[in-house]
C-alpha positions as CSV (number, residue, x, y, z in Angstrom):
1,X,-74.4,29.5,-74.7
2,X,-73.1,30.7,-78.1
3,X,-75.3,33.7,-78.8
4,X,-74.1,33.8,-82.4
5,X,-75.7,30.4,-83.0
6,X,-79.4,30.5,-83.9
7,X,-79.8,26.8,-83.1
8,X,-78.6,27.6,-79.6
9,X,-81.4,30.2,-79.3
10,X,-83.9,27.7,-80.7
11,X,-82.8,25.2,-78.1
12,X,-83.2,27.8,-75.3
13,X,-86.7,28.7,-76.6
14,X,-87.7,25.0,-76.5
15,X,-86.6,24.8,-72.9
16,X,-88.7,27.9,-72.1
17,X,-91.7,26.9,-74.2
18,X,-93.9,26.6,-71.1
19,X,-92.5,29.8,-69.5
20,X,-94.2,33.1,-70.3
21,X,-91.6,35.8,-70.8
22,X,-92.1,39.4,-69.5
23,X,-88.5,40.5,-69.7
24,X,-85.9,40.0,-72.4
25,X,-82.4,41.4,-71.8
26,X,-79.9,41.1,-74.6
27,X,-76.4,41.9,-73.4
28,X,-74.1,40.2,-75.9
29,X,-70.7,41.8,-76.4
30,X,-67.0,41.2,-77.0
31,X,-64.4,43.8,-77.5
32,X,-61.7,42.3,-79.7
33,X,-59.4,44.5,-81.7
34,X,-57.9,43.9,-85.2
35,X,-56.6,45.6,-88.3
36,X,-58.6,46.5,-91.4
37,X,-57.1,43.5,-93.2
38,X,-58.5,41.0,-90.6
39,X,-61.8,39.9,-92.0
40,X,-62.3,37.3,-89.2
41,X,-62.1,40.1,-86.6
42,X,-65.0,42.0,-88.2
43,X,-67.1,38.8,-88.5
44,X,-66.4,37.6,-84.9
45,X,-67.4,41.0,-83.4
46,X,-70.6,41.2,-85.5
47,X,-71.5,37.5,-85.0
48,X,-71.6,38.1,-81.2
49,X,-72.3,41.8,-80.7
50,X,-74.9,42.2,-83.4
51,X,-76.2,38.9,-84.5
52,X,-76.2,37.6,-81.0
53,X,-78.9,40.3,-80.3
54,X,-80.7,39.7,-83.6
55,X,-80.9,36.0,-82.8
56,X,-82.5,36.8,-79.5
57,X,-85.0,39.2,-81.0
58,X,-85.8,36.7,-83.8
59,X,-86.4,33.9,-81.3
60,X,-88.6,35.7,-78.7
61,X,-90.2,38.5,-80.7
62,X,-93.6,36.7,-80.9
63,X,-93.9,36.7,-77.1
64,X,-93.6,40.5,-77.1
65,X,-95.4,41.3,-80.3
66,X,-98.6,39.5,-79.4
67,X,-101.1,41.6,-77.4
68,X,-101.0,41.1,-73.6
69,X,-102.4,42.5,-70.4
70,X,-99.1,41.9,-68.7
71,X,-96.3,44.6,-68.7
72,X,-93.3,43.4,-70.7
73,X,-89.9,44.9,-71.5
74,X,-87.0,44.3,-73.8
75,X,-83.6,45.8,-72.8
76,X,-80.8,45.9,-75.3
77,X,-77.3,46.9,-74.1
78,X,-75.5,49.4,-76.4
79,X,-72.4,51.4,-75.9
80,X,-71.3,55.1,-76.0
81,X,-68.8,53.9,-78.6
82,X,-71.7,53.2,-80.9
83,X,-72.9,56.8,-80.5
84,X,-69.8,59.1,-80.3
85,X,-67.7,56.6,-82.3
86,X,-64.2,57.2,-80.9
87,X,-61.3,55.9,-83.0
88,X,-59.5,52.7,-82.1
89,X,-61.9,49.8,-82.5
90,X,-63.9,50.1,-85.7
91,X,-65.7,46.8,-85.6
92,X,-66.8,47.2,-82.0
93,X,-68.1,50.7,-82.7
94,X,-69.9,49.7,-85.8
95,X,-71.5,46.7,-84.1
96,X,-72.8,48.9,-81.3
97,X,-74.0,51.6,-83.8
98,X,-75.9,48.8,-85.5
99,X,-77.4,47.8,-82.1
100,X,-78.6,51.3,-81.5
101,X,-80.4,51.3,-84.9
102,X,-81.9,47.9,-84.3
103,X,-83.2,48.9,-80.9
104,X,-84.7,52.1,-82.2
105,X,-86.6,50.3,-85.0
106,X,-87.7,47.5,-82.5
107,X,-89.2,50.2,-80.3
108,X,-90.9,51.8,-83.2
109,X,-92.4,48.6,-84.6
110,X,-93.8,47.6,-81.2
111,X,-95.3,51.1,-80.5
112,X,-98.8,49.8,-81.1
113,X,-98.5,47.3,-78.2
114,X,-98.7,49.6,-75.1
115,X,-97.9,46.7,-72.8
116,X,-94.4,46.4,-74.2
117,X,-91.5,48.8,-73.7
118,X,-88.1,48.7,-75.4
119,X,-85.0,50.3,-73.8
120,X,-81.5,50.9,-75.0
121,X,-79.2,50.6,-72.0
122,X,-75.8,52.4,-72.5
123,X,-73.6,51.9,-69.4
124,X,-70.8,54.3,-68.6
125,X,-67.5,53.0,-67.1
126,X,-68.6,50.1,-65.0
127,X,-66.5,47.8,-62.8
128,X,-67.1,44.2,-63.7
129,X,-65.0,41.0,-63.9
130,X,-63.9,42.0,-67.4
131,X,-62.4,45.4,-66.3
132,X,-58.8,45.5,-67.3
133,X,-59.1,42.2,-69.0
134,X,-60.0,40.6,-65.7
135,X,-56.8,41.8,-64.0
136,X,-58.4,44.8,-62.1
137,X,-59.6,43.5,-58.7
138,X,-60.5,46.8,-57.1
139,X,-63.1,49.2,-58.5
140,X,-61.5,52.3,-60.0
141,X,-62.7,55.6,-58.4
142,X,-64.1,56.7,-61.8
143,X,-66.2,53.6,-62.4
144,X,-69.7,52.8,-61.3
145,X,-70.6,49.6,-59.5
146,X,-73.1,47.3,-61.5
147,X,-75.7,48.0,-58.8
148,X,-75.6,51.7,-59.7
149,X,-76.2,50.9,-63.4
150,X,-79.1,48.6,-62.4
151,X,-80.7,51.3,-60.2
152,X,-80.3,53.9,-62.9
153,X,-81.9,51.5,-65.4
154,X,-84.9,50.8,-63.2
155,X,-85.5,54.5,-62.6
156,X,-85.4,55.3,-66.3
157,X,-87.7,52.4,-67.1
158,X,-90.2,53.7,-64.6
159,X,-89.9,57.1,-66.3
160,X,-90.6,55.3,-69.7
161,X,-87.4,56.4,-71.3
162,X,-86.0,54.5,-74.3
163,X,-82.4,56.0,-74.2
164,X,-80.8,55.1,-70.9
165,X,-77.4,56.7,-71.1
166,X,-75.6,56.1,-67.8
167,X,-73.1,58.5,-66.4
168,X,-70.2,57.3,-64.2
169,X,-68.0,59.0,-61.6
170,X,-65.8,60.5,-64.2
171,X,-68.2,61.5,-67.0
172,X,-71.4,63.3,-66.2
173,X,-74.7,63.2,-68.1
174,X,-74.0,66.8,-69.2
175,X,-70.6,65.8,-70.7
176,X,-72.2,62.8,-72.4
177,X,-74.8,65.0,-74.0
178,X,-72.2,67.6,-75.2
179,X,-70.1,64.9,-76.7
180,X,-73.1,63.5,-78.6
181,X,-74.1,66.9,-79.9
182,X,-70.5,67.6,-81.1
183,X,-70.4,64.2,-82.9
184,X,-73.7,64.8,-84.8
185,X,-72.4,68.3,-85.7
186,X,-69.7,66.6,-87.9
187,X,-72.6,65.8,-90.3
188,X,-74.6,69.0,-89.8
189,X,-71.6,71.3,-90.3
190,X,-69.8,69.1,-92.8
191,X,-66.7,68.7,-90.7
192,X,-64.3,65.8,-91.2
193,X,-65.6,62.6,-89.4
194,X,-64.4,61.9,-85.8
195,X,-63.4,65.6,-85.7
196,X,-63.2,65.6,-81.9
197,X,-60.0,63.5,-82.1
198,X,-58.4,65.4,-85.0
199,X,-55.7,67.9,-84.2
200,X,-57.2,70.7,-86.4
201,X,-60.5,70.5,-84.4
202,X,-59.5,69.6,-80.9
203,X,-59.3,73.1,-79.5
204,X,-62.6,74.1,-81.2
205,X,-64.3,71.0,-79.9
206,X,-63.1,71.6,-76.3
207,X,-64.1,75.2,-76.3
208,X,-67.5,74.6,-78.0
209,X,-68.4,71.9,-75.5
210,X,-67.3,73.9,-72.6
211,X,-69.6,76.8,-73.6
212,X,-72.4,74.7,-74.8
213,X,-75.8,75.3,-73.2
214,X,-78.2,72.4,-73.0
C-alpha cells in the first residue's frame, strides 16, 4: 500500500467499513538522504513520513473522535531525530519533527474523549530487517529487539503516557533526557542551533550533560 496516496487509504477504509477499529498504528517512514538542491528528496520523504500519517488520520479520525464506550488508541511512530535533530538528514528530521507536532495536537484535540488515548512511540536503536540497509543479519549488541520495544510500549500505554521514548542497550533513558534538555537549551540560552555537534560547544555540552541532575 502506498501510504502517500489518499485514494489508497480510501480504498482501505472501504474494505474495513464493517470493521470497528479500536487501534490505529501509523508507522510510515523512509530514510532517504539528499542534498539541499534535491527538491524530489524533500517531497518523497514528506509524502511518506508525514503525509502518510496525515492520510491515515484523515481517513480514520471519525472512528476515534466519536464517543464510544470501548477503549481505543492511536499510536504514531516518531523518531529521536525529530526531537534532538542531529545533522545529516534534514528532510527526515524535519518530517519526524512535524510528526511529533501532529501527534501532540491530535492528543490535545481528542482530550474530551476519555475512551481514546494517543501515543507518540519513539523507538531507540532497534534491530529490524531494515538495519544496515537489510545487510545486517545479526542483532547488534547495542540494539533492542522489536519485542522489547513492544513490551515497553504496552507498559507505557498502561501508564497512560503520551511520550514513549524507548531506550536501547547503548543509550539509557537518562541519556536521552539529557540530550533533549541540551537541545531545547539552544533556544532558551540563544546558542547556535545544533550546538551539541559544533566544535565550539562540544566540550561544554558533554560536561553539562555529565553533571546534569534530572
